[in-house]
CHARMM-style PDB file with segment names, atoms N, HN, CA, C and O in Angstrom:
ATOM      1  N   MET     1     -73.308 -83.384-209.503  1.00  0.00      PROA
ATOM      2  CA  MET     1     -72.258 -83.207-210.471  1.00  0.00      PROA
ATOM      3  C   MET     1     -72.630 -82.106-211.450  1.00  0.00      PROA
ATOM      4  O   MET     1     -71.724 -81.505-212.027  1.00  0.00      PROA
ATOM      5  N   GLY     2     -73.826 -81.819-211.663  1.00  0.00      PROA
ATOM      6  HN  GLY     2     -74.562 -82.307-211.194  1.00  0.00      PROA
ATOM      7  CA  GLY     2     -74.379 -80.781-212.499  1.00  0.00      PROA
ATOM      8  C   GLY     2     -73.482 -80.038-213.469  1.00  0.00      PROA
ATOM      9  O   GLY     2     -73.532 -80.293-214.672  1.00  0.00      PROA
ATOM     10  N   ARG     3     -72.672 -79.132-212.976  1.00  0.00      PROA
ATOM     11  HN  ARG     3     -72.631 -78.924-211.999  1.00  0.00      PROA
ATOM     12  CA  ARG     3     -71.901 -78.262-213.871  1.00  0.00      PROA
ATOM     13  C   ARG     3     -70.673 -78.934-214.469  1.00  0.00      PROA
ATOM     14  O   ARG     3     -70.038 -78.368-215.358  1.00  0.00      PROA
ATOM     15  N   TYR     4     -70.329 -80.120-214.004  1.00  0.00      PROA
ATOM     16  HN  TYR     4     -70.845 -80.580-213.281  1.00  0.00      PROA
ATOM     17  CA  TYR     4     -69.147 -80.805-214.506  1.00  0.00      PROA
ATOM     18  C   TYR     4     -69.504 -81.703-215.678  1.00  0.00      PROA
ATOM     19  O   TYR     4     -70.511 -82.410-215.647  1.00  0.00      PROA
ATOM     20  N   LYS     5     -68.687 -81.670-216.690  1.00  0.00      PROA
ATOM     21  HN  LYS     5     -67.869 -81.096-216.714  1.00  0.00      PROA
ATOM     22  CA  LYS     5     -68.887 -82.481-217.887  1.00  0.00      PROA
ATOM     23  C   LYS     5     -67.873 -83.613-217.871  1.00  0.00      PROA
ATOM     24  O   LYS     5     -66.672 -83.379-217.742  1.00  0.00      PROA
ATOM     25  N   LYS     6     -68.360 -84.834-218.001  1.00  0.00      PROA
ATOM     26  HN  LYS     6     -69.336 -85.024-218.105  1.00  0.00      PROA
ATOM     27  CA  LYS     6     -67.456 -85.988-217.995  1.00  0.00      PROA
ATOM     28  C   LYS     6     -66.608 -85.990-219.263  1.00  0.00      PROA
ATOM     29  O   LYS     6     -67.136 -85.962-220.375  1.00  0.00      PROA
ATOM     30  N   LEU     7     -65.313 -86.022-219.087  1.00  0.00      PROA
ATOM     31  HN  LEU     7     -64.884 -86.044-218.184  1.00  0.00      PROA
ATOM     32  CA  LEU     7     -64.375 -86.106-220.194  1.00  0.00      PROA
ATOM     33  C   LEU     7     -63.817 -87.520-220.232  1.00  0.00      PROA
ATOM     34  O   LEU     7     -64.010 -88.282-219.285  1.00  0.00      PROA
ATOM     35  N   ARG     8     -63.152 -87.872-221.273  1.00  0.00      PROA
ATOM     36  HN  ARG     8     -62.996 -87.253-222.043  1.00  0.00      PROA
ATOM     37  CA  ARG     8     -62.601 -89.223-221.362  1.00  0.00      PROA
ATOM     38  C   ARG     8     -61.427 -89.359-220.400  1.00  0.00      PROA
ATOM     39  O   ARG     8     -60.624 -88.440-220.239  1.00  0.00      PROA
ATOM     40  N   LYS     9     -61.346 -90.507-219.774  1.00  0.00      PROA
ATOM     41  HN  LYS     9     -61.999 -91.253-219.905  1.00  0.00      PROA
ATOM     42  CA  LYS     9     -60.274 -90.779-218.812  1.00  0.00      PROA
ATOM     43  C   LYS     9     -58.938 -90.815-219.543  1.00  0.00      PROA
ATOM     44  O   LYS     9     -58.836 -91.364-220.640  1.00  0.00      PROA
ATOM     45  N   ASN    10     -57.934 -90.238-218.938  1.00  0.00      PROA
ATOM     46  HN  ASN    10     -58.017 -89.793-218.047  1.00  0.00      PROA
ATOM     47  CA  ASN    10     -56.628 -90.208-219.592  1.00  0.00      PROA
ATOM     48  C   ASN    10     -55.537 -90.808-218.718  1.00  0.00      PROA
ATOM     49  O   ASN    10     -55.789 -91.253-217.598  1.00  0.00      PROA
ATOM     50  N   GLU    11     -54.353 -90.811-219.237  1.00  0.00      PROA
ATOM     51  HN  GLU    11     -54.148 -90.449-220.147  1.00  0.00      PROA
ATOM     52  CA  GLU    11     -53.212 -91.408-218.557  1.00  0.00      PROA
ATOM     53  C   GLU    11     -52.922 -90.760-217.201  1.00  0.00      PROA
ATOM     54  O   GLU    11     -52.581 -91.458-216.246  1.00  0.00      PROA
ATOM     55  N   TRP    12     -53.053 -89.434-217.108  1.00  0.00      PROA
ATOM     56  HN  TRP    12     -53.330 -88.868-217.884  1.00  0.00      PROA
ATOM     57  CA  TRP    12     -52.792 -88.739-215.849  1.00  0.00      PROA
ATOM     58  C   TRP    12     -53.727 -89.211-214.755  1.00  0.00      PROA
ATOM     59  O   TRP    12     -53.306 -89.432-213.619  1.00  0.00      PROA
ATOM     60  N   CYS    13     -54.985 -89.363-215.095  1.00  0.00      PROA
ATOM     61  HN  CYS    13     -55.327 -89.183-216.017  1.00  0.00      PROA
ATOM     62  CA  CYS    13     -55.968 -89.815-214.112  1.00  0.00      PROA
ATOM     63  C   CYS    13     -55.611 -91.204-213.593  1.00  0.00      PROA
ATOM     64  O   CYS    13     -55.681 -91.466-212.393  1.00  0.00      PROA
ATOM     65  N   SER    14     -55.232 -92.079-214.498  1.00  0.00      PROA
ATOM     66  HN  SER    14     -55.176 -91.867-215.474  1.00  0.00      PROA
ATOM     67  CA  SER    14     -54.848 -93.437-214.113  1.00  0.00      PROA
ATOM     68  C   SER    14     -53.614 -93.418-213.214  1.00  0.00      PROA
ATOM     69  O   SER    14     -53.525 -94.183-212.254  1.00  0.00      PROA
ATOM     70  N   MET    15     -52.669 -92.544-213.529  1.00  0.00      PROA
ATOM     71  HN  MET    15     -52.741 -91.923-214.309  1.00  0.00      PROA
ATOM     72  CA  MET    15     -51.446 -92.438-212.734  1.00  0.00      PROA
ATOM     73  C   MET    15     -51.764 -91.950-211.312  1.00  0.00      PROA
ATOM     74  O   MET    15     -51.227 -92.473-210.335  1.00  0.00      PROA
ATOM     75  N   ILE    16     -52.623 -90.966-211.212  1.00  0.00      PROA
ATOM     76  HN  ILE    16     -53.059 -90.541-212.005  1.00  0.00      PROA
ATOM     77  CA  ILE    16     -52.992 -90.427-209.897  1.00  0.00      PROA
ATOM     78  C   ILE    16     -53.721 -91.492-209.083  1.00  0.00      PROA
ATOM     79  O   ILE    16     -53.463 -91.648-207.889  1.00  0.00      PROA
ATOM     80  N   THR    17     -54.629 -92.223-209.726  1.00  0.00      PROA
ATOM     81  HN  THR    17     -54.838 -92.096-210.696  1.00  0.00      PROA
ATOM     82  CA  THR    17     -55.345 -93.305-209.045  1.00  0.00      PROA
ATOM     83  C   THR    17     -54.373 -94.379-208.588  1.00  0.00      PROA
ATOM     84  O   THR    17     -54.475 -94.876-207.466  1.00  0.00      PROA
ATOM     85  N   GLN    18     -53.431 -94.741-209.449  1.00  0.00      PROA
ATOM     86  HN  GLN    18     -53.348 -94.338-210.361  1.00  0.00      PROA
ATOM     87  CA  GLN    18     -52.454 -95.767-209.105  1.00  0.00      PROA
ATOM     88  C   GLN    18     -51.600 -95.333-207.909  1.00  0.00      PROA
ATOM     89  O   GLN    18     -51.317 -96.146-207.029  1.00  0.00      PROA
ATOM     90  N   CYS    19     -51.191 -94.075-207.866  1.00  0.00      PROA
ATOM     91  HN  CYS    19     -51.421 -93.414-208.580  1.00  0.00      PROA
ATOM     92  CA  CYS    19     -50.398 -93.574-206.731  1.00  0.00      PROA
ATOM     93  C   CYS    19     -51.189 -93.710-205.430  1.00  0.00      PROA
ATOM     94  O   CYS    19     -50.645 -94.117-204.404  1.00  0.00      PROA
ATOM     95  N   ARG    20     -52.476 -93.365-205.484  1.00  0.00      PROA
ATOM     96  HN  ARG    20     -52.917 -93.034-206.318  1.00  0.00      PROA
ATOM     97  CA  ARG    20     -53.322 -93.470-204.288  1.00  0.00      PROA
ATOM     98  C   ARG    20     -53.448 -94.920-203.846  1.00  0.00      PROA
ATOM     99  O   ARG    20     -53.309 -95.230-202.663  1.00  0.00      PROA
ATOM    100  N   GLU    21     -53.710 -95.804-204.799  1.00  0.00      PROA
ATOM    101  HN  GLU    21     -53.823 -95.552-205.760  1.00  0.00      PROA
ATOM    102  CA  GLU    21     -53.875 -97.215-204.474  1.00  0.00      PROA
ATOM    103  C   GLU    21     -52.587 -97.817-203.927  1.00  0.00      PROA
ATOM    104  O   GLU    21     -52.629 -98.625-202.999  1.00  0.00      PROA
ATOM    105  N   GLU    22     -51.437 -97.431-204.492  1.00  0.00      PROA
ATOM    106  HN  GLU    22     -51.403 -96.775-205.245  1.00  0.00      PROA
ATOM    107  CA  GLU    22     -50.144 -97.926-203.995  1.00  0.00      PROA
ATOM    108  C   GLU    22     -49.865 -97.430-202.576  1.00  0.00      PROA
ATOM    109  O   GLU    22     -49.178 -98.094-201.800  1.00  0.00      PROA
ATOM    110  N   ALA    23     -50.407 -96.256-202.248  1.00  0.00      PROA
ATOM    111  HN  ALA    23     -50.965 -95.717-202.878  1.00  0.00      PROA
ATOM    112  CA  ALA    23     -50.259 -95.725-200.894  1.00  0.00      PROA
ATOM    113  C   ALA    23     -51.221 -96.414-199.924  1.00  0.00      PROA
ATOM    114  O   ALA    23     -51.152 -96.192-198.715  1.00  0.00      PROA
ATOM    115  N   GLY    24     -52.120 -97.251-200.458  1.00  0.00      PROA
ATOM    116  HN  GLY    24     -52.176 -97.431-201.440  1.00  0.00      PROA
ATOM    117  CA  GLY    24     -53.053 -97.995-199.614  1.00  0.00      PROA
ATOM    118  C   GLY    24     -54.182 -97.147-199.067  1.00  0.00      PROA
ATOM    119  O   GLY    24     -54.728 -97.438-198.003  1.00  0.00      PROA
ATOM    120  N   LEU    25     -54.534 -96.093-199.796  1.00  0.00      PROA
ATOM    121  HN  LEU    25     -54.090 -95.856-200.660  1.00  0.00      PROA
ATOM    122  CA  LEU    25     -55.562 -95.165-199.324  1.00  0.00      PROA
ATOM    123  C   LEU    25     -56.838 -95.263-200.145  1.00  0.00      PROA
ATOM    124  O   LEU    25     -56.801 -95.508-201.350  1.00  0.00      PROA
ATOM    125  N   THR    26     -57.963 -95.068-199.477  1.00  0.00      PROA
ATOM    126  HN  THR    26     -57.994 -94.868-198.498  1.00  0.00      PROA
ATOM    127  CA  THR    26     -59.229 -94.910-200.182  1.00  0.00      PROA
ATOM    128  C   THR    26     -59.319 -93.462-200.643  1.00  0.00      PROA
ATOM    129  O   THR    26     -58.532 -92.621-200.210  1.00  0.00      PROA
ATOM    130  N   GLN    27     -60.264 -93.172-201.511  1.00  0.00      PROA
ATOM    131  HN  GLN    27     -60.904 -93.856-201.863  1.00  0.00      PROA
ATOM    132  CA  GLN    27     -60.469 -91.780-201.928  1.00  0.00      PROA
ATOM    133  C   GLN    27     -60.818 -90.921-200.720  1.00  0.00      PROA
ATOM    134  O   GLN    27     -60.366 -89.780-200.620  1.00  0.00      PROA
ATOM    135  N   GLN    28     -61.613 -91.452-199.806  1.00  0.00      PROA
ATOM    136  HN  GLN    28     -61.980 -92.379-199.886  1.00  0.00      PROA
ATOM    137  CA  GLN    28     -62.009 -90.713-198.602  1.00  0.00      PROA
ATOM    138  C   GLN    28     -60.788 -90.380-197.746  1.00  0.00      PROA
ATOM    139  O   GLN    28     -60.641 -89.245-197.294  1.00  0.00      PROA
ATOM    140  N   GLN    29     -59.922 -91.348-197.523  1.00  0.00      PROA
ATOM    141  HN  GLN    29     -60.041 -92.270-197.890  1.00  0.00      PROA
ATOM    142  CA  GLN    29     -58.721 -91.134-196.711  1.00  0.00      PROA
ATOM    143  C   GLN    29     -57.795 -90.118-197.369  1.00  0.00      PROA
ATOM    144  O   GLN    29     -57.264 -89.229-196.703  1.00  0.00      PROA
ATOM    145  N   ALA    30     -57.604 -90.253-198.672  1.00  0.00      PROA
ATOM    146  HN  ALA    30     -58.035 -90.975-199.213  1.00  0.00      PROA
ATOM    147  CA  ALA    30     -56.739 -89.329-199.402  1.00  0.00      PROA
ATOM    148  C   ALA    30     -57.295 -87.915-199.350  1.00  0.00      PROA
ATOM    149  O   ALA    30     -56.557 -86.955-199.131  1.00  0.00      PROA
ATOM    150  N   ALA    31     -58.592 -87.796-199.552  1.00  0.00      PROA
ATOM    151  HN  ALA    31     -59.191 -88.577-199.730  1.00  0.00      PROA
ATOM    152  CA  ALA    31     -59.237 -86.486-199.532  1.00  0.00      PROA
ATOM    153  C   ALA    31     -59.056 -85.814-198.171  1.00  0.00      PROA
ATOM    154  O   ALA    31     -58.702 -84.637-198.093  1.00  0.00      PROA
ATOM    155  N   LYS    32     -59.298 -86.560-197.119  1.00  0.00      PROA
ATOM    156  HN  LYS    32     -59.585 -87.515-197.183  1.00  0.00      PROA
ATOM    157  CA  LYS    32     -59.165 -85.999-195.763  1.00  0.00      PROA
ATOM    158  C   LYS    32     -57.731 -85.532-195.497  1.00  0.00      PROA
ATOM    159  O   LYS    32     -57.517 -84.446-194.960  1.00  0.00      PROA
ATOM    160  N   ALA    33     -56.760 -86.354-195.874  1.00  0.00      PROA
ATOM    161  HN  ALA    33     -56.934 -87.236-196.311  1.00  0.00      PROA
ATOM    162  CA  ALA    33     -55.350 -86.010-195.646  1.00  0.00      PROA
ATOM    163  C   ALA    33     -54.916 -84.789-196.456  1.00  0.00      PROA
ATOM    164  O   ALA    33     -54.048 -84.029-196.025  1.00  0.00      PROA
ATOM    165  N   ALA    34     -55.523 -84.606-197.631  1.00  0.00      PROA
ATOM    166  HN  ALA    34     -56.227 -85.223-197.981  1.00  0.00      PROA
ATOM    167  CA  ALA    34     -55.165 -83.473-198.495  1.00  0.00      PROA
ATOM    168  C   ALA    34     -56.055 -82.256-198.274  1.00  0.00      PROA
ATOM    169  O   ALA    34     -55.848 -81.216-198.900  1.00  0.00      PROA
ATOM    170  N   GLY    35     -57.039 -82.374-197.395  1.00  0.00      PROA
ATOM    171  HN  GLY    35     -57.207 -83.219-196.887  1.00  0.00      PROA
ATOM    172  CA  GLY    35     -57.936 -81.256-197.130  1.00  0.00      PROA
ATOM    173  C   GLY    35     -58.949 -81.023-198.243  1.00  0.00      PROA
ATOM    174  O   GLY    35     -59.360 -79.890-198.490  1.00  0.00      PROA
ATOM    175  N   LEU    36     -59.349 -82.103-198.912  1.00  0.00      PROA
ATOM    176  HN  LEU    36     -59.014 -83.024-198.711  1.00  0.00      PROA
ATOM    177  CA  LEU    36     -60.301 -82.027-200.015  1.00  0.00      PROA
ATOM    178  C   LEU    36     -61.536 -82.854-199.686  1.00  0.00      PROA
ATOM    179  O   LEU    36     -61.560 -83.590-198.699  1.00  0.00      PROA
ATOM    180  N   SER    37     -62.550 -82.726-200.516  1.00  0.00      PROA
ATOM    181  HN  SER    37     -62.531 -82.128-201.318  1.00  0.00      PROA
ATOM    182  CA  SER    37     -63.718 -83.593-200.366  1.00  0.00      PROA
ATOM    183  C   SER    37     -63.462 -84.877-201.149  1.00  0.00      PROA
ATOM    184  O   SER    37     -62.651 -84.904-202.074  1.00  0.00      PROA
ATOM    185  N   LYS    38     -64.168 -85.943-200.761  1.00  0.00      PROA
ATOM    186  HN  LYS    38     -64.827 -85.921-200.009  1.00  0.00      PROA
ATOM    187  CA  LYS    38     -64.050 -87.207-201.486  1.00  0.00      PROA
ATOM    188  C   LYS    38     -64.470 -87.008-202.936  1.00  0.00      PROA
ATOM    189  O   LYS    38     -63.862 -87.578-203.843  1.00  0.00      PROA
ATOM    190  N   ASN    39     -65.507 -86.204-203.161  1.00  0.00      PROA
ATOM    191  HN  ASN    39     -66.001 -85.741-202.424  1.00  0.00      PROA
ATOM    192  CA  ASN    39     -65.960 -85.943-204.527  1.00  0.00      PROA
ATOM    193  C   ASN    39     -64.871 -85.293-205.359  1.00  0.00      PROA
ATOM    194  O   ASN    39     -64.720 -85.605-206.540  1.00  0.00      PROA
ATOM    195  N   HSD    40     -64.106 -84.385-204.748  1.00  0.00      PROA
ATOM    196  HN  HSD    40     -64.228 -84.132-203.788  1.00  0.00      PROA
ATOM    197  CA  HSD    40     -63.036 -83.701-205.481  1.00  0.00      PROA
ATOM    198  C   HSD    40     -62.009 -84.718-205.983  1.00  0.00      PROA
ATOM    199  O   HSD    40     -61.587 -84.665-207.139  1.00  0.00      PROA
ATOM    200  N   VAL    41     -61.615 -85.636-205.115  1.00  0.00      PROA
ATOM    201  HN  VAL    41     -61.958 -85.679-204.176  1.00  0.00      PROA
ATOM    202  CA  VAL    41     -60.656 -86.676-205.503  1.00  0.00      PROA
ATOM    203  C   VAL    41     -61.265 -87.555-206.591  1.00  0.00      PROA
ATOM    204  O   VAL    41     -60.588 -87.890-207.563  1.00  0.00      PROA
ATOM    205  N   TYR    42     -62.525 -87.930-206.440  1.00  0.00      PROA
ATOM    206  HN  TYR    42     -63.074 -87.658-205.650  1.00  0.00      PROA
ATOM    207  CA  TYR    42     -63.213 -88.739-207.451  1.00  0.00      PROA
ATOM    208  C   TYR    42     -63.229 -88.018-208.791  1.00  0.00      PROA
ATOM    209  O   TYR    42     -62.930 -88.620-209.822  1.00  0.00      PROA
ATOM    210  N   TYR    43     -63.573 -86.737-208.787  1.00  0.00      PROA
ATOM    211  HN  TYR    43     -63.816 -86.247-207.950  1.00  0.00      PROA
ATOM    212  CA  TYR    43     -63.646 -85.958-210.029  1.00  0.00      PROA
ATOM    213  C   TYR    43     -62.281 -85.872-210.724  1.00  0.00      PROA
ATOM    214  O   TYR    43     -62.199 -85.944-211.950  1.00  0.00      PROA
ATOM    215  N   ILE    44     -61.219 -85.720-209.937  1.00  0.00      PROA
ATOM    216  HN  ILE    44     -61.286 -85.661-208.941  1.00  0.00      PROA
ATOM    217  CA  ILE    44     -59.868 -85.676-210.513  1.00  0.00      PROA
ATOM    218  C   ILE    44     -59.513 -87.032-211.119  1.00  0.00      PROA
ATOM    219  O   ILE    44     -59.040 -87.099-212.253  1.00  0.00      PROA
ATOM    220  N   GLU    45     -59.737 -88.110-210.371  1.00  0.00      PROA
ATOM    221  HN  GLU    45     -60.121 -88.055-209.449  1.00  0.00      PROA
ATOM    222  CA  GLU    45     -59.375 -89.447-210.840  1.00  0.00      PROA
ATOM    223  C   GLU    45     -60.179 -89.874-212.064  1.00  0.00      PROA
ATOM    224  O   GLU    45     -59.727 -90.720-212.836  1.00  0.00      PROA
ATOM    225  N   ASN    46     -61.335 -89.311-212.241  1.00  0.00      PROA
ATOM    226  HN  ASN    46     -61.702 -88.625-211.614  1.00  0.00      PROA
ATOM    227  CA  ASN    46     -62.187 -89.673-213.372  1.00  0.00      PROA
ATOM    228  C   ASN    46     -62.205 -88.615-214.461  1.00  0.00      PROA
ATOM    229  O   ASN    46     -63.067 -88.637-215.340  1.00  0.00      PROA
ATOM    230  N   ASN    47     -61.245 -87.678-214.406  1.00  0.00      PROA
ATOM    231  HN  ASN    47     -60.545 -87.660-213.692  1.00  0.00      PROA
ATOM    232  CA  ASN    47     -61.056 -86.654-215.435  1.00  0.00      PROA
ATOM    233  C   ASN    47     -62.307 -85.800-215.663  1.00  0.00      PROA
ATOM    234  O   ASN    47     -62.598 -85.382-216.784  1.00  0.00      PROA
ATOM    235  N   ILE    48     -63.032 -85.553-214.580  1.00  0.00      PROA
ATOM    236  HN  ILE    48     -62.796 -85.893-213.669  1.00  0.00      PROA
ATOM    237  CA  ILE    48     -64.197 -84.679-214.660  1.00  0.00      PROA
ATOM    238  C   ILE    48     -63.753 -83.239-214.442  1.00  0.00      PROA
ATOM    239  O   ILE    48     -64.304 -82.306-215.025  1.00  0.00      PROA
ATOM    240  N   ILE    49     -62.749 -83.079-213.592  1.00  0.00      PROA
ATOM    241  HN  ILE    49     -62.301 -83.837-213.118  1.00  0.00      PROA
ATOM    242  CA  ILE    49     -62.112 -81.774-213.400  1.00  0.00      PROA
ATOM    243  C   ILE    49     -60.604 -81.965-213.436  1.00  0.00      PROA
ATOM    244  O   ILE    49     -60.099 -83.060-213.189  1.00  0.00      PROA
ATOM    245  N   SER    50     -59.900 -80.903-213.744  1.00  0.00      PROA
ATOM    246  HN  SER    50     -60.310 -80.014-213.945  1.00  0.00      PROA
ATOM    247  CA  SER    50     -58.441 -80.922-213.706  1.00  0.00      PROA
ATOM    248  C   SER    50     -57.989 -80.277-212.408  1.00  0.00      PROA
ATOM    249  O   SER    50     -58.492 -79.214-212.043  1.00  0.00      PROA
ATOM    250  N   PRO    51     -57.048 -80.898-211.703  1.00  0.00      PROA
ATOM    251  CA  PRO    51     -56.586 -80.299-210.455  1.00  0.00      PROA
ATOM    252  C   PRO    51     -55.691 -79.092-210.711  1.00  0.00      PROA
ATOM    253  O   PRO    51     -55.008 -79.021-211.732  1.00  0.00      PROA
ATOM    254  N   THR    52     -55.699 -78.159-209.788  1.00  0.00      PROA
ATOM    255  HN  THR    52     -56.254 -78.217-208.958  1.00  0.00      PROA
ATOM    256  CA  THR    52     -54.719 -77.078-209.846  1.00  0.00      PROA
ATOM    257  C   THR    52     -53.362 -77.685-209.501  1.00  0.00      PROA
ATOM    258  O   THR    52     -53.287 -78.809-209.005  1.00  0.00      PROA
ATOM    259  N   VAL    53     -52.321 -76.959-209.756  1.00  0.00      PROA
ATOM    260  HN  VAL    53     -52.382 -76.045-210.159  1.00  0.00      PROA
ATOM    261  CA  VAL    53     -50.976 -77.433-209.402  1.00  0.00      PROA
ATOM    262  C   VAL    53     -50.875 -77.633-207.897  1.00  0.00      PROA
ATOM    263  O   VAL    53     -50.265 -78.597-207.434  1.00  0.00      PROA
ATOM    264  N   VAL    54     -51.466 -76.733-207.140  1.00  0.00      PROA
ATOM    265  HN  VAL    54     -51.962 -75.950-207.515  1.00  0.00      PROA
ATOM    266  CA  VAL    54     -51.431 -76.831-205.675  1.00  0.00      PROA
ATOM    267  C   VAL    54     -52.145 -78.099-205.208  1.00  0.00      PROA
ATOM    268  O   VAL    54     -51.632 -78.822-204.354  1.00  0.00      PROA
ATOM    269  N   THR    55     -53.320 -78.369-205.762  1.00  0.00      PROA
ATOM    270  HN  THR    55     -53.737 -77.782-206.455  1.00  0.00      PROA
ATOM    271  CA  THR    55     -54.078 -79.566-205.386  1.00  0.00      PROA
ATOM    272  C   THR    55     -53.326 -80.831-205.788  1.00  0.00      PROA
ATOM    273  O   THR    55     -53.257 -81.781-205.008  1.00  0.00      PROA
ATOM    274  N   LEU    56     -52.768 -80.853-206.982  1.00  0.00      PROA
ATOM    275  HN  LEU    56     -52.824 -80.081-207.615  1.00  0.00      PROA
ATOM    276  CA  LEU    56     -51.995 -82.004-207.429  1.00  0.00      PROA
ATOM    277  C   LEU    56     -50.802 -82.233-206.513  1.00  0.00      PROA
ATOM    278  O   LEU    56     -50.512 -83.373-206.150  1.00  0.00      PROA
ATOM    279  N   ASP    57     -50.113 -81.175-206.139  1.00  0.00      PROA
ATOM    280  HN  ASP    57     -50.348 -80.249-206.435  1.00  0.00      PROA
ATOM    281  CA  ASP    57     -48.969 -81.274-205.238  1.00  0.00      PROA
ATOM    282  C   ASP    57     -49.398 -81.844-203.886  1.00  0.00      PROA
ATOM    283  O   ASP    57     -48.712 -82.705-203.335  1.00  0.00      PROA
ATOM    284  N   GLU    58     -50.519 -81.375-203.349  1.00  0.00      PROA
ATOM    285  HN  GLU    58     -51.076 -80.675-203.797  1.00  0.00      PROA
ATOM    286  CA  GLU    58     -51.020 -81.868-202.061  1.00  0.00      PROA
ATOM    287  C   GLU    58     -51.338 -83.358-202.133  1.00  0.00      PROA
ATOM    288  O   GLU    58     -50.939 -84.125-201.256  1.00  0.00      PROA
ATOM    289  N   LEU    59     -52.055 -83.764-203.175  1.00  0.00      PROA
ATOM    290  HN  LEU    59     -52.379 -83.141-203.887  1.00  0.00      PROA
ATOM    291  CA  LEU    59     -52.395 -85.185-203.318  1.00  0.00      PROA
ATOM    292  C   LEU    59     -51.149 -86.044-203.443  1.00  0.00      PROA
ATOM    293  O   LEU    59     -51.034 -87.077-202.784  1.00  0.00      PROA
ATOM    294  N   LEU    60     -50.215 -85.619-204.286  1.00  0.00      PROA
ATOM    295  HN  LEU    60     -50.309 -84.779-204.820  1.00  0.00      PROA
ATOM    296  CA  LEU    60     -49.004 -86.407-204.469  1.00  0.00      PROA
ATOM    297  C   LEU    60     -48.193 -86.522-203.184  1.00  0.00      PROA
ATOM    298  O   LEU    60     -47.607 -87.571-202.917  1.00  0.00      PROA
ATOM    299  N   ARG    61     -48.150 -85.472-202.396  1.00  0.00      PROA
ATOM    300  HN  ARG    61     -48.626 -84.619-202.612  1.00  0.00      PROA
ATOM    301  CA  ARG    61     -47.446 -85.540-201.104  1.00  0.00      PROA
ATOM    302  C   ARG    61     -48.112 -86.550-200.174  1.00  0.00      PROA
ATOM    303  O   ARG    61     -47.428 -87.304-199.481  1.00  0.00      PROA
ATOM    304  N   VAL    62     -49.442 -86.565-200.158  1.00  0.00      PROA
ATOM    305  HN  VAL    62     -49.998 -85.953-200.720  1.00  0.00      PROA
ATOM    306  CA  VAL    62     -50.180 -87.544-199.347  1.00  0.00      PROA
ATOM    307  C   VAL    62     -49.818 -88.961-199.794  1.00  0.00      PROA
ATOM    308  O   VAL    62     -49.739 -89.872-198.969  1.00  0.00      PROA
ATOM    309  N   TYR    63     -49.599 -89.147-201.090  1.00  0.00      PROA
ATOM    310  HN  TYR    63     -49.663 -88.408-201.760  1.00  0.00      PROA
ATOM    311  CA  TYR    63     -49.284 -90.465-201.637  1.00  0.00      PROA
ATOM    312  C   TYR    63     -47.801 -90.810-201.542  1.00  0.00      PROA
ATOM    313  O   TYR    63     -47.391 -91.908-201.918  1.00  0.00      PROA
ATOM    314  N   GLY    64     -46.998 -89.874-201.041  1.00  0.00      PROA
ATOM    315  HN  GLY    64     -47.331 -88.982-200.735  1.00  0.00      PROA
ATOM    316  CA  GLY    64     -45.570 -90.137-200.878  1.00  0.00      PROA
ATOM    317  C   GLY    64     -44.727 -89.719-202.065  1.00  0.00      PROA
ATOM    318  O   GLY    64     -43.598 -90.183-202.226  1.00  0.00      PROA
ATOM    319  N   TYR    65     -45.270 -88.846-202.896  1.00  0.00      PROA
ATOM    320  HN  TYR    65     -46.187 -88.470-202.766  1.00  0.00      PROA
ATOM    321  CA  TYR    65     -44.547 -88.343-204.082  1.00  0.00      PROA
ATOM    322  C   TYR    65     -44.365 -86.833-203.984  1.00  0.00      PROA
ATOM    323  O   TYR    65     -44.996 -86.161-203.167  1.00  0.00      PROA
ATOM    324  N   GLU    66     -43.503 -86.330-204.822  1.00  0.00      PROA
ATOM    325  HN  GLU    66     -42.990 -86.875-205.485  1.00  0.00      PROA
ATOM    326  CA  GLU    66     -43.241 -84.897-204.870  1.00  0.00      PROA
ATOM    327  C   GLU    66     -43.375 -84.421-206.300  1.00  0.00      PROA
ATOM    328  O   GLU    66     -42.866 -85.053-207.226  1.00  0.00      PROA
ATOM    329  N   LEU    67     -44.054 -83.314-206.475  1.00  0.00      PROA
ATOM    330  HN  LEU    67     -44.467 -82.801-205.723  1.00  0.00      PROA
ATOM    331  CA  LEU    67     -44.189 -82.716-207.808  1.00  0.00      PROA
ATOM    332  C   LEU    67     -42.932 -81.911-208.075  1.00  0.00      PROA
ATOM    333  O   LEU    67     -42.517 -81.103-207.243  1.00  0.00      PROA
ATOM    334  N   GLU    68     -42.324 -82.126-209.232  1.00  0.00      PROA
ATOM    335  HN  GLU    68     -42.660 -82.782-209.908  1.00  0.00      PROA
ATOM    336  CA  GLU    68     -41.082 -81.444-209.561  1.00  0.00      PROA
ATOM    337  C   GLU    68     -41.168 -80.896-210.994  1.00  0.00      PROA
ATOM    338  O   GLU    68     -41.710 -81.547-211.887  1.00  0.00      PROA
ATOM    339  N   ILE    69     -40.638 -79.720-211.190  1.00  0.00      PROA
ATOM    340  HN  ILE    69     -40.198 -79.191-210.465  1.00  0.00      PROA
ATOM    341  CA  ILE    69     -40.571 -79.119-212.515  1.00  0.00      PROA
ATOM    342  C   ILE    69     -39.136 -79.275-213.014  1.00  0.00      PROA
ATOM    343  O   ILE    69     -38.183 -78.869-212.350  1.00  0.00      PROA
ATOM    344  N   VAL    70     -39.008 -79.866-214.182  1.00  0.00      PROA
ATOM    345  HN  VAL    70     -39.782 -80.196-214.721  1.00  0.00      PROA
ATOM    346  CA  VAL    70     -37.688 -80.125-214.739  1.00  0.00      PROA
ATOM    347  C   VAL    70     -37.614 -79.439-216.097  1.00  0.00      PROA
ATOM    348  O   VAL    70     -38.506 -79.593-216.931  1.00  0.00      PROA
ATOM    349  N   LYS    71     -36.549 -78.686-216.308  1.00  0.00      PROA
ATOM    350  HN  LYS    71     -35.824 -78.560-215.630  1.00  0.00      PROA
ATOM    351  CA  LYS    71     -36.365 -77.983-217.587  1.00  0.00      PROA
ATOM    352  C   LYS    71     -35.985 -78.968-218.680  1.00  0.00      PROA
ATOM    353  O   LYS    71     -35.109 -79.815-218.506  1.00  0.00      PROA
ATOM    354  N   CYS    72     -36.661 -78.835-219.800  1.00  0.00      PROA
ATOM    355  HN  CYS    72     -37.372 -78.147-219.941  1.00  0.00      PROA
ATOM    356  CA  CYS    72     -36.333 -79.669-220.969  1.00  0.00      PROA
ATOM    357  C   CYS    72     -35.106 -79.095-221.651  1.00  0.00      PROA
ATOM    358  O   CYS    72     -34.847 -77.894-221.565  1.00  0.00      PROA
ATOM    359  N   HSD    73     -34.371 -79.925-222.310  1.00  0.00      PROA
ATOM    360  HN  HSD    73     -34.581 -80.900-222.379  1.00  0.00      PROA
ATOM    361  CA  HSD    73     -33.150 -79.468-222.987  1.00  0.00      PROA
ATOM    362  C   HSD    73     -33.466 -78.971-224.374  1.00  0.00      PROA
ATOM    363  OT1 HSD    73     -32.565 -78.546-225.097  1.00  0.00      PROA
TER     364      HSD     73
END
């Protein structure tokens, strides 16, 4: 983990973990389906790193969700 600094867990991390768990996937299964390492998924779920938009989109698709941008009024 060396270069990564543990940050406090936040709501986004919990939401991403919950989506994975609701999809019935382990971190290993999710990582493989999204083309990531298990560590990468672990680091995202534990707020050690922030995912890129592309990575977040890939994970959410694996979990059965779609990332959408909605304009605020």
